[in-house]
C-alpha positions as CSV (number, residue, x, y, z in Angstrom):
1,M,-18.4,27.4,21.5
2,G,-17.2,24.2,22.4
3,E,-14.5,21.2,22.1
4,V,-12.7,19.5,18.8
5,V,-10.4,17.4,18.7
6,A,-7.3,18.4,17.0
7,T,-4.5,15.8,14.9
8,I,-1.2,17.0,15.0
9,K,1.7,15.8,13.2
10,I,5.3,15.7,15.2
11,M,7.9,15.4,12.7
12,P,11.7,14.3,14.6
13,E,15.0,16.1,13.4
14,S,16.4,12.8,12.7
15,P,15.2,8.9,13.0
16,D,18.4,8.6,15.9
17,I,16.0,10.8,18.3
18,D,14.5,8.5,20.8
19,M,11.0,8.1,21.0
20,S,9.9,7.4,24.3
21,K,11.7,10.7,25.6
22,L,10.0,12.3,22.6
23,K,6.8,11.1,23.6
24,N,7.4,11.8,27.4
25,K,8.6,15.4,26.5
26,I,5.3,15.4,24.8
27,R,3.1,14.4,27.2
28,S,4.5,17.5,30.0
29,S,4.2,20.3,27.4
30,I,0.7,19.6,26.9
31,P,-1.1,23.2,28.6
32,E,-3.7,22.5,31.2
33,S,-5.9,24.2,28.7
34,A,-6.0,20.4,26.8
35,E,-6.0,17.2,26.8
36,L,-3.8,14.6,25.3
37,Y,-6.3,12.1,24.1
38,K,-3.2,9.3,22.1
39,I,0.0,9.1,20.7
40,E,0.4,6.4,17.7
41,E,3.8,6.0,15.5
42,E,3.5,6.5,12.2
43,P,6.7,5.0,9.9
44,V,7.6,7.9,7.6
45,A,10.2,6.6,5.6
46,F,14.7,5.3,5.9
47,G,13.8,4.9,9.8
48,L,11.7,8.6,10.5
49,I,8.6,7.8,12.5
50,A,6.5,10.2,12.8
51,L,4.6,11.3,15.8
52,N,0.1,11.5,15.2
53,I,-0.6,13.1,18.8
54,M,-4.5,13.9,19.3
55,V,-5.3,16.5,21.4
56,I,-9.2,17.8,22.7
57,V,-9.3,21.5,23.7
58,D,-11.9,24.4,23.5
59,D,-11.9,25.7,20.5
60,A,-13.0,29.1,22.1
61,A,-9.9,29.4,24.1
62,G,-7.8,29.7,21.0
63,G,-7.9,26.4,19.6
64,T,-4.7,24.5,19.4
65,E,-2.3,27.5,19.6
66,N,-0.7,26.5,22.6
67,V,-0.3,23.2,21.6
68,E,1.2,24.1,19.1
69,E,3.5,26.9,20.7
70,N,4.6,24.4,23.1
71,L,5.1,21.3,20.9
72,S,7.4,23.8,19.1
73,K,9.5,24.2,21.9
74,I,11.2,20.6,22.0
75,E,14.3,19.9,21.2
76,G,14.5,17.0,18.7
77,V,11.6,18.6,17.2
78,S,11.8,19.0,12.8
79,N,7.8,21.0,12.8
80,I,4.4,20.0,13.4
81,E,1.6,20.5,11.6
82,V,-2.3,20.4,12.7
83,T,-3.2,17.4,10.0
84,D,-7.2,17.2,11.4
85,L,-9.7,19.4,13.5
86,R,-13.1,18.2,14.6
87,R,-15.7,19.4,16.4
88,L,-17.1,16.9,19.5
89,I,-20.3,16.2,20.0
């Protein structure tokens, strides 16, 4: 098949979460089958900051399922959502 780049929005449980620690946990939880491209902060409201991460995965290997599963297990993460998925050319 091919590679895709997925944008995943990660919502922390509260505005009190240490974002640098959360980013480190995200970096270490990306499976070997995926490549972390970048992490961006997105202010939401009332001090809450969401993280938008971009990962490159092989769509034949189950797509973003492994990445989503690992991210949802991180302590301090409220929910995750794939917001964009595009095929790399």
